[in-house]
A tleap script that builds the chain and sets N, CA, C and O, in Angstrom:
source leaprc.protein.ff14SB
mol = sequence {
  NMET PRO SER VAL LYS ASN PRO ASN ARG LEU
  SER LYS ASN ARG LEU ALA ALA ARG ALA ALA
  LYS ALA LYS LYS ALA ASN GLN LYS ARG ALA
  ASP PRO ALA MET LYS ASN LYS ILE THR LYS
  ALA ASP LYS THR ARG GLY ALA ARG PRO GLY
  LEU LEU PRO THR SER GLY PRO ARG ALA ALA
  ILE SER ALA LYS LYS ALA ARG LYS LEU GLU
  LYS LYS MET GLY TYR ALA LEU LYS ARG LYS
  MET GLU ALA GLU GLY GLU ALA VAL MET LYS
  ASP ALA PRO VAL VAL GLU GLU LYS ALA VAL
  GLN GLU GLU GLN ASP MET GLU ILE CGLN
}
set mol.1.N position { 84.925 -10.404 61.693 }
set mol.1.CA position { 85.022 -9.027 61.233 }
set mol.1.C position { 85.153 -9.026 59.711 }
set mol.1.O position { 86.015 -9.717 59.168 }
set mol.2.N position { 84.313 -8.263 59.019 }
set mol.2.CA position { 84.425 -8.230 57.559 }
set mol.2.C position { 85.706 -7.534 57.126 }
set mol.2.O position { 86.152 -6.559 57.731 }
set mol.3.N position { 86.266 -8.060 56.080 }
set mol.3.CA position { 87.531 -7.492 55.601 }
set mol.3.C position { 87.261 -6.426 54.541 }
set mol.3.O position { 87.611 -6.593 53.372 }
set mol.4.N position { 86.638 -5.336 54.963 }
set mol.4.CA position { 86.375 -4.200 54.073 }
set mol.4.C position { 86.922 -2.942 54.722 }
set mol.4.O position { 87.246 -2.932 55.909 }
set mol.5.N position { 87.020 -1.889 53.938 }
set mol.5.CA position { 87.597 -0.647 54.457 }
set mol.5.C position { 86.724 -0.052 55.563 }
set mol.5.O position { 87.223 0.257 56.645 }
set mol.6.N position { 85.422 0.113 55.299 }
set mol.6.CA position { 84.531 0.672 56.322 }
set mol.6.C position { 83.249 -0.154 56.354 }
set mol.6.O position { 82.411 -0.014 55.463 }
set mol.7.N position { 83.082 -1.002 57.348 }
set mol.7.CA position { 81.895 -1.869 57.406 }
set mol.7.C position { 80.618 -1.125 57.799 }
set mol.7.O position { 79.536 -1.712 57.771 }
set mol.8.N position { 80.724 0.147 58.162 }
set mol.8.CA position { 79.551 0.896 58.633 }
set mol.8.C position { 78.787 1.623 57.526 }
set mol.8.O position { 77.781 2.275 57.803 }
set mol.9.N position { 79.239 1.523 56.298 }
set mol.9.CA position { 78.520 2.183 55.203 }
set mol.9.C position { 78.580 1.316 53.955 }
set mol.9.O position { 79.378 0.384 53.861 }
set mol.10.N position { 77.709 1.647 52.989 }
set mol.10.CA position { 77.667 0.888 51.746 }
set mol.10.C position { 78.865 1.223 50.871 }
set mol.10.O position { 79.408 2.326 50.928 }
set mol.11.N position { 79.263 0.260 50.069 }
set mol.11.CA position { 80.384 0.483 49.160 }
set mol.11.C position { 79.934 1.352 47.987 }
set mol.11.O position { 78.739 1.564 47.780 }
set mol.12.N position { 80.895 1.846 47.231 }
set mol.12.CA position { 80.584 2.678 46.062 }
set mol.12.C position { 79.772 1.892 45.039 }
set mol.12.O position { 78.872 2.435 44.399 }
set mol.13.N position { 80.097 0.609 44.890 }
set mol.13.CA position { 79.354 -0.224 43.935 }
set mol.13.C position { 77.885 -0.340 44.329 }
set mol.13.O position { 77.004 -0.235 43.476 }
set mol.14.N position { 77.618 -0.557 45.618 }
set mol.14.CA position { 76.232 -0.677 46.090 }
set mol.14.C position { 75.491 0.648 45.908 }
set mol.14.O position { 74.333 0.660 45.491 }
set mol.15.N position { 76.161 1.766 46.220 }
set mol.15.CA position { 75.535 3.080 46.054 }
set mol.15.C position { 75.203 3.354 44.589 }
set mol.15.O position { 74.128 3.868 44.280 }
set mol.16.N position { 76.120 3.013 43.694 }
set mol.16.CA position { 75.898 3.212 42.259 }
set mol.16.C position { 74.748 2.338 41.771 }
set mol.16.O position { 73.925 2.778 40.968 }
set mol.17.N position { 74.694 1.094 42.259 }
set mol.17.CA position { 73.623 0.182 41.858 }
set mol.17.C position { 72.271 0.697 42.346 }
set mol.17.O position { 71.276 0.622 41.624 }
set mol.18.N position { 72.236 1.217 43.566 }
set mol.18.CA position { 70.990 1.741 44.124 }
set mol.18.C position { 70.520 2.954 43.317 }
set mol.18.O position { 69.331 3.085 43.026 }
set mol.19.N position { 71.450 3.838 42.958 }
set mol.19.CA position { 71.100 5.026 42.176 }
set mol.19.C position { 70.588 4.640 40.789 }
set mol.19.O position { 69.624 5.222 40.292 }
set mol.20.N position { 71.240 3.656 40.170 }
set mol.20.CA position { 70.815 3.211 38.837 }
set mol.20.C position { 69.419 2.602 38.893 }
set mol.20.O position { 68.600 2.820 38.000 }
set mol.21.N position { 69.158 1.841 39.944 }
set mol.21.CA position { 67.846 1.208 40.108 }
set mol.21.C position { 66.756 2.278 40.280 }
set mol.21.O position { 65.687 2.183 39.678 }
set mol.22.N position { 67.034 3.292 41.102 }
set mol.22.CA position { 66.071 4.370 41.321 }
set mol.22.C position { 65.837 5.160 40.036 }
set mol.22.O position { 64.705 5.534 39.730 }
set mol.23.N position { 66.909 5.414 39.285 }
set mol.23.CA position { 66.795 6.157 38.029 }
set mol.23.C position { 65.923 5.398 37.033 }
set mol.23.O position { 65.076 5.987 36.362 }
set mol.24.N position { 66.136 4.098 36.946 }
set mol.24.CA position { 65.358 3.266 36.025 }
set mol.24.C position { 63.876 3.279 36.413 }
set mol.24.O position { 63.002 3.373 35.552 }
set mol.25.N position { 63.606 3.185 37.713 }
set mol.25.CA position { 62.218 3.196 38.184 }
set mol.25.C position { 61.556 4.537 37.880 }
set mol.25.O position { 60.398 4.573 37.462 }
set mol.26.N position { 62.278 5.637 38.087 }
set mol.26.CA position { 61.730 6.969 37.805 }
set mol.26.C position { 61.458 7.157 36.318 }
set mol.26.O position { 60.446 7.747 35.941 }
set mol.27.N position { 62.355 6.658 35.474 }
set mol.27.CA position { 62.145 6.766 34.028 }
set mol.27.C position { 60.907 5.985 33.609 }
set mol.27.O position { 60.136 6.440 32.764 }
set mol.28.N position { 60.719 4.810 34.200 }
set mol.28.CA position { 59.544 4.002 33.889 }
set mol.28.C position { 58.275 4.736 34.297 }
set mol.28.O position { 57.286 4.746 33.564 }
set mol.29.N position { 58.315 5.346 35.467 }
set mol.29.CA position { 57.148 6.029 35.996 }
set mol.29.C position { 56.804 7.266 35.176 }
set mol.29.O position { 55.625 7.581 35.013 }
set mol.30.N position { 57.798 7.968 34.658 }
set mol.30.CA position { 57.582 9.216 33.929 }
set mol.30.C position { 57.391 9.014 32.428 }
set mol.30.O position { 57.123 9.979 31.713 }
set mol.31.N position { 57.520 7.797 31.941 }
set mol.31.CA position { 57.431 7.526 30.507 }
set mol.31.C position { 56.019 7.819 30.005 }
set mol.31.O position { 55.064 7.244 30.527 }
set mol.32.N position { 55.851 8.702 29.001 }
set mol.32.CA position { 54.511 9.023 28.509 }
set mol.32.C position { 53.807 7.838 27.855 }
set mol.32.O position { 52.578 7.785 27.832 }
set mol.33.N position { 54.567 6.897 27.327 }
set mol.33.CA position { 53.948 5.724 26.709 }
set mol.33.C position { 53.273 4.853 27.756 }
set mol.33.O position { 52.341 4.112 27.444 }
set mol.34.N position { 53.738 4.937 28.989 }
set mol.34.CA position { 53.170 4.117 30.057 }
set mol.34.C position { 51.911 4.742 30.654 }
set mol.34.O position { 51.179 4.070 31.380 }
set mol.35.N position { 51.648 6.011 30.360 }
set mol.35.CA position { 50.506 6.695 30.964 }
set mol.35.C position { 49.185 6.028 30.573 }
set mol.35.O position { 48.300 5.862 31.411 }
set mol.36.N position { 49.057 5.650 29.309 }
set mol.36.CA position { 47.811 5.066 28.821 }
set mol.36.C position { 47.814 3.549 28.887 }
set mol.36.O position { 46.856 2.902 28.463 }
set mol.37.N position { 48.880 2.987 29.413 }
set mol.37.CA position { 48.988 1.537 29.468 }
set mol.37.C position { 48.093 0.993 30.581 }
set mol.37.O position { 47.999 1.582 31.658 }
set mol.38.N position { 47.454 -0.107 30.317 }
set mol.38.CA position { 46.557 -0.711 31.289 }
set mol.38.C position { 47.351 -1.684 32.146 }
set mol.38.O position { 48.147 -2.473 31.637 }
set mol.39.N position { 47.127 -1.619 33.438 }
set mol.39.CA position { 47.872 -2.481 34.353 }
set mol.39.C position { 47.448 -3.931 34.176 }
set mol.39.O position { 46.370 -4.223 33.658 }
set mol.40.N position { 48.314 -4.828 34.615 }
set mol.40.CA position { 48.058 -6.258 34.460 }
set mol.40.C position { 46.810 -6.669 35.243 }
set mol.40.O position { 46.024 -7.496 34.782 }
set mol.41.N position { 46.638 -6.084 36.428 }
set mol.41.CA position { 45.469 -6.414 37.250 }
set mol.41.C position { 44.179 -6.019 36.543 }
set mol.41.O position { 43.188 -6.747 36.601 }
set mol.42.N position { 44.189 -4.854 35.869 }
set mol.42.CA position { 42.996 -4.417 35.147 }
set mol.42.C position { 42.741 -5.292 33.922 }
set mol.42.O position { 41.591 -5.549 33.569 }
set mol.43.N position { 43.819 -5.749 33.272 }
set mol.43.CA position { 43.658 -6.625 32.106 }
set mol.43.C position { 42.966 -7.921 32.492 }
set mol.43.O position { 42.150 -8.444 31.733 }
set mol.44.N position { 43.288 -8.437 33.668 }
set mol.44.CA position { 42.655 -9.690 34.097 }
set mol.44.C position { 41.162 -9.497 34.324 }
set mol.44.O position { 40.391 -10.453 34.247 }
set mol.45.N position { 40.753 -8.261 34.604 }
set mol.45.CA position { 39.328 -7.979 34.796 }
set mol.45.C position { 38.626 -7.645 33.490 }
set mol.45.O position { 37.422 -7.388 33.483 }
set mol.46.N position { 39.371 -7.644 32.370 }
set mol.46.CA position { 38.747 -7.424 31.069 }
set mol.46.C position { 38.901 -6.023 30.518 }
set mol.46.O position { 38.236 -5.681 29.540 }
set mol.47.N position { 39.754 -5.199 31.109 }
set mol.47.CA position { 39.938 -3.831 30.614 }
set mol.47.C position { 40.733 -3.853 29.318 }
set mol.47.O position { 41.672 -4.636 29.175 }
set mol.48.N position { 40.359 -2.993 28.373 }
set mol.48.CA position { 41.054 -2.868 27.100 }
set mol.48.C position { 41.277 -1.380 26.814 }
set mol.48.O position { 40.605 -0.543 27.417 }
set mol.49.N position { 42.203 -1.025 25.910 }
set mol.49.CA position { 42.514 0.397 25.687 }
set mol.49.C position { 41.320 1.280 25.328 }
set mol.49.O position { 41.271 2.430 25.765 }
set mol.50.N position { 40.366 0.788 24.555 }
set mol.50.CA position { 39.240 1.627 24.140 }
set mol.50.C position { 38.109 1.687 25.135 }
set mol.50.O position { 37.249 2.561 25.034 }
set mol.51.N position { 38.085 0.784 26.094 }
set mol.51.CA position { 36.970 0.698 27.030 }
set mol.51.C position { 37.285 1.438 28.319 }
set mol.51.O position { 38.374 1.291 28.875 }
set mol.52.N position { 36.333 2.232 28.795 }
set mol.52.CA position { 36.483 2.892 30.079 }
set mol.52.C position { 35.768 2.079 31.148 }
set mol.52.O position { 34.779 1.411 30.848 }
set mol.53.N position { 36.240 2.119 32.373 }
set mol.53.CA position { 35.582 1.362 33.437 }
set mol.53.C position { 34.227 1.968 33.793 }
set mol.53.O position { 33.958 3.129 33.484 }
set mol.54.N position { 33.380 1.180 34.442 }
set mol.54.CA position { 32.068 1.671 34.852 }
set mol.54.C position { 32.105 2.292 36.235 }
set mol.54.O position { 31.131 2.911 36.662 }
set mol.55.N position { 33.216 2.137 36.939 }
set mol.55.CA position { 33.359 2.761 38.250 }
set mol.55.C position { 34.808 3.181 38.437 }
set mol.55.O position { 35.686 2.788 37.669 }
set mol.56.N position { 35.042 3.976 39.459 }
set mol.56.CA position { 36.399 4.422 39.736 }
set mol.56.C position { 36.671 5.792 39.142 }
set mol.56.O position { 35.772 6.413 38.575 }
set mol.57.N position { 37.901 6.267 39.266 }
set mol.57.CA position { 38.210 7.634 38.826 }
set mol.57.C position { 38.175 7.838 37.318 }
set mol.57.O position { 37.985 8.966 36.863 }
set mol.58.N position { 38.351 6.786 36.533 }
set mol.58.CA position { 38.362 6.945 35.072 }
set mol.58.C position { 37.022 6.609 34.433 }
set mol.58.O position { 36.922 6.534 33.208 }
set mol.59.N position { 35.995 6.407 35.247 }
set mol.59.CA position { 34.679 6.058 34.713 }
set mol.59.C position { 34.050 7.265 34.026 }
set mol.59.O position { 34.315 8.409 34.394 }
set mol.60.N position { 33.212 6.997 33.023 }
set mol.60.CA position { 32.517 8.073 32.318 }
set mol.60.C position { 31.506 8.724 33.253 }
set mol.60.O position { 30.871 8.037 34.054 }
set mol.61.N position { 31.350 10.045 33.157 }
set mol.61.CA position { 30.423 10.778 34.016 }
set mol.61.C position { 29.063 10.826 33.329 }
set mol.61.O position { 28.979 11.016 32.116 }
set mol.62.N position { 27.994 10.651 34.115 }
set mol.62.CA position { 26.651 10.716 33.554 }
set mol.62.C position { 26.335 12.151 33.143 }
set mol.62.O position { 26.979 13.092 33.608 }
set mol.63.N position { 25.347 12.314 32.273 }
set mol.63.CA position { 24.980 13.643 31.778 }
set mol.63.C position { 24.509 14.535 32.923 }
set mol.63.O position { 24.805 15.729 32.946 }
set mol.64.N position { 23.776 13.955 33.872 }
set mol.64.CA position { 23.271 14.724 35.010 }
set mol.64.C position { 24.428 15.249 35.860 }
set mol.64.O position { 24.452 16.417 36.246 }
set mol.65.N position { 25.379 14.369 36.142 }
set mol.65.CA position { 26.526 14.772 36.956 }
set mol.65.C position { 27.388 15.785 36.209 }
set mol.65.O position { 27.958 16.689 36.820 }
set mol.66.N position { 27.484 15.635 34.885 }
set mol.66.CA position { 28.264 16.584 34.086 }
set mol.66.C position { 27.653 17.980 34.170 }
set mol.66.O position { 28.380 18.968 34.271 }
set mol.67.N position { 26.315 18.070 34.127 }
set mol.67.CA position { 25.637 19.365 34.256 }
set mol.67.C position { 25.912 19.989 35.620 }
set mol.67.O position { 26.181 21.185 35.730 }
set mol.68.N position { 25.839 19.153 36.655 }
set mol.68.CA position { 26.092 19.653 38.010 }
set mol.68.C position { 27.524 20.168 38.140 }
set mol.68.O position { 27.758 21.222 38.732 }
set mol.69.N position { 28.472 19.428 37.589 }
set mol.69.CA position { 29.868 19.858 37.650 }
set mol.69.C position { 30.072 21.155 36.883 }
set mol.69.O position { 30.849 22.015 37.298 }
set mol.70.N position { 29.368 21.292 35.757 }
set mol.70.CA position { 29.469 22.514 34.954 }
set mol.70.C position { 28.978 23.717 35.762 }
set mol.70.O position { 29.591 24.785 35.735 }
set mol.71.N position { 27.866 23.532 36.481 }
set mol.71.CA position { 27.349 24.603 37.330 }
set mol.71.C position { 28.357 24.962 38.413 }
set mol.71.O position { 28.630 26.137 38.654 }
set mol.72.N position { 28.911 23.932 39.067 }
set mol.72.CA position { 29.872 24.174 40.148 }
set mol.72.C position { 31.097 24.924 39.639 }
set mol.72.O position { 31.600 25.826 40.308 }
set mol.73.N position { 31.578 24.550 38.451 }
set mol.73.CA position { 32.741 25.241 37.890 }
set mol.73.C position { 32.396 26.694 37.560 }
set mol.73.O position { 33.222 27.589 37.732 }
set mol.74.N position { 31.168 26.919 37.086 }
set mol.74.CA position { 30.729 28.283 36.792 }
set mol.74.C position { 30.684 29.140 38.046 }
set mol.74.O position { 31.130 30.287 38.041 }
set mol.75.N position { 30.139 28.571 39.130 }
set mol.75.CA position { 30.088 29.308 40.395 }
set mol.75.C position { 31.488 29.590 40.919 }
set mol.75.O position { 31.754 30.674 41.439 }
set mol.76.N position { 32.376 28.623 40.784 }
set mol.76.CA position { 33.758 28.808 41.246 }
set mol.76.C position { 34.433 29.923 40.456 }
set mol.76.O position { 35.161 30.739 41.022 }
set mol.77.N position { 34.191 29.957 39.143 }
set mol.77.CA position { 34.764 31.010 38.300 }
set mol.77.C position { 34.209 32.375 38.698 }
set mol.77.O position { 34.938 33.366 38.725 }
set mol.78.N position { 32.910 32.418 39.007 }
set mol.78.CA position { 32.274 33.661 39.424 }
set mol.78.C position { 32.883 34.163 40.736 }
set mol.78.O position { 33.175 35.351 40.871 }
set mol.79.N position { 33.075 33.255 41.706 }
set mol.79.CA position { 33.692 33.627 42.984 }
set mol.79.C position { 35.105 34.149 42.774 }
set mol.79.O position { 35.518 35.120 43.408 }
set mol.80.N position { 35.845 33.497 41.878 }
set mol.80.CA position { 37.220 33.918 41.601 }
set mol.80.C position { 37.239 35.320 41.009 }
set mol.80.O position { 38.062 36.150 41.393 }
set mol.81.N position { 36.328 35.584 40.069 }
set mol.81.CA position { 36.271 36.904 39.445 }
set mol.81.C position { 35.886 37.969 40.462 }
set mol.81.O position { 36.427 39.075 40.432 }
set mol.82.N position { 34.953 37.653 41.366 }
set mol.82.CA position { 34.559 38.607 42.401 }
set mol.82.C position { 35.723 38.897 43.336 }
set mol.82.O position { 35.906 40.036 43.765 }
set mol.83.N position { 36.501 37.886 43.650 }
set mol.83.CA position { 37.654 38.068 44.530 }
set mol.83.C position { 38.701 38.962 43.874 }
set mol.83.O position { 39.390 39.721 44.556 }
set mol.84.N position { 38.818 38.873 42.561 }
set mol.84.CA position { 39.785 39.694 41.834 }
set mol.84.C position { 39.239 41.086 41.521 }
set mol.84.O position { 39.974 41.942 41.029 }
set mol.85.N position { 37.954 41.320 41.803 }
set mol.85.CA position { 37.370 42.631 41.551 }
set mol.85.C position { 36.830 42.797 40.155 }
set mol.85.O position { 36.672 43.927 39.694 }
set mol.86.N position { 36.545 41.722 39.469 }
set mol.86.CA position { 36.020 41.795 38.106 }
set mol.86.C position { 34.528 41.478 38.064 }
set mol.86.O position { 34.014 41.037 37.037 }
set mol.87.N position { 33.837 41.701 39.170 }
set mol.87.CA position { 32.422 41.362 39.238 }
set mol.87.C position { 31.608 42.298 38.351 }
set mol.87.O position { 31.951 43.468 38.181 }
set mol.88.N position { 30.532 41.770 37.793 }
set mol.88.CA position { 29.656 42.568 36.941 }
set mol.88.C position { 28.722 43.357 37.848 }
set mol.88.O position { 28.048 42.778 38.700 }
set mol.89.N position { 28.678 44.678 37.668 }
set mol.89.CA position { 27.788 45.518 38.457 }
set mol.89.C position { 26.457 45.616 37.727 }
set mol.89.O position { 26.382 46.176 36.633 }
set mol.90.N position { 25.412 45.072 38.332 }
set mol.90.CA position { 24.119 45.017 37.670 }
set mol.90.C position { 23.364 46.341 37.775 }
set mol.90.O position { 22.610 46.693 36.868 }
set mol.91.N position { 23.557 47.084 38.879 }
set mol.91.CA position { 22.789 48.302 39.085 }
set mol.91.C position { 23.494 49.558 38.566 }
set mol.91.O position { 22.906 50.639 38.600 }
set mol.92.N position { 24.711 49.447 38.097 }
set mol.92.CA position { 25.451 50.604 37.587 }
set mol.92.C position { 24.932 50.980 36.202 }
set mol.92.O position { 24.620 50.103 35.395 }
set mol.93.N position { 24.838 52.297 35.921 }
set mol.93.CA position { 24.370 52.710 34.588 }
set mol.93.C position { 25.411 52.378 33.520 }
set mol.93.O position { 26.618 52.460 33.752 }
set mol.94.N position { 24.913 52.004 32.354 }
set mol.94.CA position { 25.792 51.656 31.250 }
set mol.94.C position { 26.225 52.944 30.561 }
set mol.94.O position { 25.387 53.691 30.057 }
set mol.95.N position { 27.523 53.206 30.536 }
set mol.95.CA position { 28.060 54.421 29.924 }
set mol.95.C position { 28.942 54.008 28.763 }
set mol.95.O position { 29.802 53.138 28.895 }
set mol.96.N position { 28.717 54.641 27.625 }
set mol.96.CA position { 29.505 54.296 26.449 }
set mol.96.C position { 30.869 54.965 26.515 }
set mol.96.O position { 31.045 55.971 27.202 }
set mol.97.N position { 31.821 54.406 25.806 }
set mol.97.CA position { 33.197 54.909 25.802 }
set mol.97.C position { 33.280 56.330 25.250 }
set mol.97.O position { 34.013 57.160 25.790 }
set mol.98.N position { 32.534 56.622 24.176 }
set mol.98.CA position { 32.614 57.937 23.540 }
set mol.98.C position { 32.119 59.029 24.485 }
set mol.98.O position { 32.715 60.103 24.565 }
set mol.99.N position { 31.032 58.753 25.196 }
set mol.99.CA position { 30.478 59.741 26.119 }
set mol.99.C position { 31.467 60.035 27.237 }
set mol.99.O position { 31.639 61.191 27.623 }
set mol.100.N position { 32.099 59.031 27.745 }
set mol.100.CA position { 33.087 59.209 28.807 }
set mol.100.C position { 34.268 60.006 28.281 }
set mol.100.O position { 34.787 60.878 28.978 }
set mol.101.N position { 34.697 59.719 27.064 }
set mol.101.CA position { 35.831 60.418 26.450 }
set mol.101.C position { 35.501 61.899 26.259 }
set mol.101.O position { 36.343 62.760 26.515 }
set mol.102.N position { 34.275 62.201 25.807 }
set mol.102.CA position { 33.865 63.587 25.591 }
set mol.102.C position { 33.832 64.363 26.902 }
set mol.102.O position { 34.233 65.526 26.948 }
set mol.103.N position { 33.354 63.720 27.971 }
set mol.103.CA position { 33.303 64.375 29.276 }
set mol.103.C position { 34.706 64.714 29.759 }
set mol.103.O position { 34.931 65.789 30.316 }
set mol.104.N position { 35.633 63.818 29.552 }
set mol.104.CA position { 37.006 64.062 29.979 }
set mol.104.C position { 37.631 65.188 29.156 }
set mol.104.O position { 38.380 66.003 29.696 }
set mol.105.N position { 37.335 65.241 27.867 }
set mol.105.CA position { 37.854 66.305 27.009 }
set mol.105.C position { 37.307 67.664 27.440 }
set mol.105.O position { 38.030 68.660 27.415 }
set mol.106.N position { 36.037 67.709 27.834 }
set mol.106.CA position { 35.419 68.955 28.256 }
set mol.106.C position { 36.054 69.451 29.552 }
set mol.106.O position { 36.244 70.656 29.720 }
set mol.107.N position { 36.379 68.556 30.457 }
set mol.107.CA position { 36.991 68.940 31.726 }
set mol.107.C position { 38.382 69.519 31.508 }
set mol.107.O position { 38.791 70.427 32.232 }
set mol.108.N position { 39.101 69.018 30.541 }
set mol.108.CA position { 40.461 69.478 30.277 }
set mol.108.C position { 40.451 70.901 29.746 }
set mol.108.O position { 41.316 71.689 30.128 }
set mol.109.N position { 39.502 71.270 28.875 }
set mol.109.CA position { 39.451 72.600 28.254 }
set mol.109.C position { 38.945 73.614 29.168 }
set mol.109.O position { 38.840 74.783 28.797 }
savepdb mol mol.pdb
quit
């Protein structure tokens, strides 16, 4: 039988050590200086700070794919505007602000 107060739970020292370890890991993960740092595995493959990979999520996008993405983003923006009710009405007559203001003034008098 262990000679401790409560063998069914961790001691305060162990809990404090675990919390400190987690805090240190979180600080490392959130450090902005580490964001641009290249991992050791990538360094062994020849990656350097100025060079982008030829594949994977950080690879440069080709001009053709960039155009396609630009179109897709434009369509998405158009759908969003239509959903919010800001769609451009193509068949509606163009009315100037002054003409509308004059009509409203005439109705009031």
